[in-house]
C-alpha positions in Angstrom: 142.8 220.9 -139.6 145.3 223.7 -140.3 147.3 226.1 -138.8 146.8 229.6 -138.3 148.2 231.7 -141.3 149.0 235.2 -139.3 151.0 237.9 -141.1 154.9 237.2 -141.1 154.7 234.9 -138.4 154.2 231.4 -137.0 152.3 232.1 -134.2 149.0 231.2 -133.0 145.9 233.3 -133.8 146.1 233.7 -130.2 149.7 235.3 -129.7 149.0 237.2 -132.6 146.4 239.2 -130.7 148.4 240.2 -128.3 151.1 241.5 -130.5 148.8 242.9 -132.9 145.7 243.5 -130.4 143.9 245.4 -133.7 144.4 242.6 -136.0 140.8 240.8 -136.6 140.8 237.1 -136.8 138.7 234.9 -139.0 137.9 231.3 -138.9 137.5 230.0 -142.2 135.8 226.5 -142.6 136.6 225.1 -146.3 136.7 221.8 -147.3 138.3 222.4 -150.5 141.7 222.9 -149.9 142.1 225.0 -152.6 139.7 227.4 -152.4 140.8 227.4 -148.3 144.3 228.4 -149.6 143.4 231.0 -151.9 141.1 232.4 -149.0 143.8 232.4 -146.6 146.3 233.8 -148.9 144.2 237.0 -149.6 142.8 237.3 -146.2 146.4 237.2 -144.6 147.5 239.7 -147.8 144.6 242.0 -146.0 145.8 242.1 -142.5 143.8 239.2 -140.8 144.4 236.5 -138.6 143.8 233.6 -140.4 142.6 230.2 -139.0 141.3 228.1 -141.8 140.0 224.1 -140.8 138.6 221.8 -143.7 136.0 220.8 -141.2 134.5 220.9 -137.9 132.4 218.6 -135.6 132.1 221.1 -132.5 131.9 224.8 -133.8 131.9 226.2 -130.3 134.7 224.4 -129.2 136.7 225.4 -132.4 135.8 228.9 -131.6 136.6 228.8 -127.8 140.0 227.3 -129.2 140.8 230.0 -132.1 138.8 233.0 -130.8 137.8 234.1 -134.1 135.9 237.7 -134.8 134.1 236.5 -137.8 133.8 232.8 -139.2 133.6 232.3 -142.6 132.4 228.7 -143.7 131.0 226.7 -146.4 127.4 225.1 -146.6 128.4 221.9 -148.3 131.1 220.1 -145.3 131.8 216.8 -144.2 130.1 216.2 -140.8 128.6 219.4 -139.6 127.4 221.3 -142.6 127.6 225.0 -142.9 123.8 225.9 -142.0 124.2 224.0 -138.9 127.5 225.5 -138.1 125.3 229.2 -138.5 122.5 228.1 -136.2 124.8 226.8 -133.7 126.8 230.0 -133.8 123.9 232.3 -133.8 121.7 230.1 -131.3 124.9 230.3 -128.9 124.8 232.7 -126.2 128.5 233.3 -125.8 128.8 233.1 -129.7 125.6 234.8 -131.4 127.7 237.9 -131.4 130.4 236.6 -133.9 129.6 237.4 -137.5 128.9 234.3 -139.8 129.3 234.7 -143.7 128.3 231.3 -145.4 129.6 230.7 -149.0 128.1 228.0 -151.4 128.0 226.8 -154.6 124.0 225.5 -154.4 122.5 228.6 -155.1 118.7 227.2 -155.9 118.8 226.4 -151.8 119.9 229.9 -151.3 116.5 230.9 -150.1 116.1 228.0 -147.7 119.9 229.0 -146.6 118.2 232.2 -144.7 116.9 230.1 -142.3 120.6 229.6 -140.5 120.6 233.3 -139.4 124.1 234.2 -141.3 125.1 237.6 -141.6 126.1 236.8 -145.2 125.7 235.1 -147.8 128.1 235.1 -150.8 127.5 232.4 -153.7 130.1 230.7 -155.3 132.2 231.1 -157.6 132.3 234.7 -155.7 134.7 237.7 -156.4 137.3 237.9 -153.7 137.0 241.7 -153.8 133.6 241.5 -152.8 134.4 238.7 -149.9 136.8 241.3 -148.3 134.6 244.1 -148.9 132.0 242.1 -147.2 134.0 241.1 -144.2 135.2 244.3 -143.8 131.4 246.1 -143.5 130.7 243.3 -140.8 133.9 244.1 -138.9 134.0 247.7 -138.8 
């Protein structure tokens, strides 16, 4: 598990939201640490509070802990995969309002991925600008 990345601070996501109430927070779940780091850096540069995880076994608990405004998850993850993460978020009353972006290198599964109720699907490799645009669209 990685610690939260925040604009010019070592505070956690909840502390940052208190100081910067307009700052939107994103929970990123990606097991490839290079991709995770790139996404984190780009999102911080674009003024988001970011918490990066390499996996989660309990997405609802992760949401309770990090309180994200949006979840961005890879499909292929150890333990709970991104499809199950989407389904769990969208089928839980307390979290079903949270937008979910699913990213995946498995384009042939894209049709079946629609069953997971994500808000946006982005195939890998992806254009980072299009990812930021999709996030901004979902959060505005």
